[in-house]
C-alpha positions as CSV (number, residue, x, y, z in Angstrom):
1,M,99.0,83.3,131.9
2,V,96.1,81.2,130.4
3,F,96.5,80.1,126.8
4,L,93.3,79.9,124.9
5,E,92.9,77.3,122.1
6,D,91.0,78.1,118.8
7,H,87.3,78.6,119.3
8,E,87.8,79.4,122.9
9,I,86.9,82.8,124.6
10,A,87.5,84.2,128.0
11,C,84.7,86.1,129.9
12,I,86.3,88.3,132.4
13,S,84.1,89.9,135.2
14,R,84.5,91.2,138.6
15,S,83.8,87.8,140.0
16,G,86.6,86.1,137.9
17,V,87.3,84.5,134.5
18,R,85.2,82.0,132.8
19,I,86.6,80.1,129.8
20,Q,84.3,78.6,127.4
21,S,84.2,77.3,123.7
22,F,82.1,79.1,121.1
23,E,79.5,76.3,121.6
24,G,79.2,77.4,125.3
25,D,81.0,74.4,126.9
26,E,82.9,75.6,129.9
27,R,86.7,74.9,130.0
28,K,89.0,74.7,133.1
29,L,92.5,75.9,132.2
30,E,95.4,76.2,134.7
31,P,97.4,79.3,134.6
32,Q,101.1,78.9,133.6
33,L,104.0,80.9,134.9
34,I,105.8,82.8,132.2
35,D,109.6,83.0,133.2
36,W,110.2,86.3,131.5
37,N,112.0,89.6,132.3
38,P,112.4,92.9,130.5
39,V,116.0,92.2,129.6
40,M,114.7,89.2,127.5
41,A,112.7,91.5,125.3
42,E,114.9,92.9,122.6
43,K,114.2,96.1,120.6
44,A,116.7,95.2,117.9
45,G,118.2,98.7,117.8
46,Y,114.8,100.4,117.5
47,K,114.1,103.4,119.9
48,H,110.9,101.7,121.3
49,F,109.0,98.6,120.9
50,M,106.1,100.3,119.1
51,L,108.5,101.4,116.4
52,K,110.0,97.8,116.2
53,E,106.5,96.6,115.8
54,I,105.6,98.9,113.1
55,F,108.7,97.9,111.1
56,E,108.1,94.2,111.6
57,Q,104.7,94.2,110.3
58,P,105.3,93.7,106.6
59,R,107.4,90.7,107.4
60,A,104.8,89.4,109.8
61,V,102.1,89.6,107.1
62,I,104.3,87.8,104.6
63,D,105.2,85.1,107.1
64,T,101.6,84.7,108.1
65,F,100.3,84.3,104.6
66,R,103.2,82.4,103.1
67,S,101.7,79.0,103.3
68,E,98.2,80.2,102.5
69,V,99.0,81.6,99.2
70,A,99.3,79.5,96.0
71,L,100.8,81.9,93.5
72,E,101.0,79.3,90.6
73,H,97.2,78.9,90.9
74,Q,96.5,82.6,91.9
75,D,94.5,81.1,94.9
76,V,94.3,81.6,98.6
77,L,94.2,78.5,100.8
78,L,92.6,78.8,104.1
79,P,92.1,75.2,105.5
80,D,91.5,76.3,109.0
81,L,88.5,78.7,108.0
82,Q,86.3,75.6,107.6
83,L,83.7,77.4,105.4
84,S,82.5,75.8,102.0
85,Q,82.8,78.0,98.9
86,E,79.1,78.4,99.0
87,E,79.2,79.7,102.6
88,I,82.0,82.1,101.7
89,S,79.8,83.3,98.7
90,D,76.9,83.8,101.1
91,L,79.0,86.1,103.5
92,E,77.3,89.3,104.0
93,K,79.5,91.0,106.5
94,I,82.9,90.4,108.1
95,F,83.8,91.3,111.8
96,L,87.3,92.0,112.7
97,V,87.9,92.1,116.5
98,A,91.4,93.4,118.0
99,C,92.9,95.6,120.6
100,G,95.8,98.0,120.5
101,T,98.1,98.0,117.4
102,S,96.1,95.0,115.9
103,Y,93.0,97.3,115.9
104,H,94.9,99.7,113.6
105,A,96.0,96.9,111.4
106,C,92.4,95.6,111.3
107,M,91.3,99.1,110.1
108,V,93.7,98.6,107.1
109,G,92.3,95.1,106.6
110,K,88.8,96.6,106.5
111,Y,89.9,98.8,103.7
112,M,91.5,96.0,101.8
113,L,88.7,93.4,102.3
114,E,86.0,95.8,101.4
115,G,87.8,96.8,98.2
116,L,88.9,93.2,97.1
117,C,85.9,91.3,98.2
118,R,83.0,93.9,98.2
119,I,81.8,92.7,101.6
120,P,81.1,95.2,104.3
121,V,83.6,94.8,107.2
122,E,83.2,96.2,110.8
123,V,86.1,96.6,113.2
124,D,85.5,96.5,116.8
125,L,87.7,96.9,119.8
126,G,87.9,93.6,121.7
127,Q,86.8,95.4,124.9
128,N,83.7,96.7,123.3
129,F,82.8,93.4,121.5
130,V,79.7,92.0,123.4
131,I,78.7,88.3,123.4
132,G,75.1,87.5,124.1
133,G,71.6,88.6,123.3
134,P,70.0,89.0,119.9
135,Y,72.7,91.4,118.6
136,W,75.2,88.6,119.0
137,E,73.1,85.9,117.3
138,T,73.1,88.1,114.2
139,R,76.7,88.7,114.4
140,A,78.1,85.0,115.1
141,S,75.6,82.7,113.7
142,W,78.3,81.0,111.6
143,W,80.3,79.8,114.6
């Protein structure tokens, strides 16, 4: 397995895998062996993993945003976003990219973001999200 850092992307083709930063700098990452077997995965009493994941989602969302929400100030803190208030106000569209179950979670996120922020949201499957060309320039100009 290769672990990507923030702001890195893996470009996979028939000729191999190329890892680069959003700025285009190529990275060399060594694959790491994951010592795992199916017995180590626990379904916690659920019939299958999909059902377990579905029931874990509310807790996962709460855990994800617990440190990002300041209820006493009715504010959301997103220090890793690295966008100024002006840049956030200038957003015209939000793109959510995901695969599998997270794609369906993004569809819910799209509904919520459009309703709360009044900003159009597009959800793309990861395998369909193409980087490069003029279309990409309009999609990722803030990176």
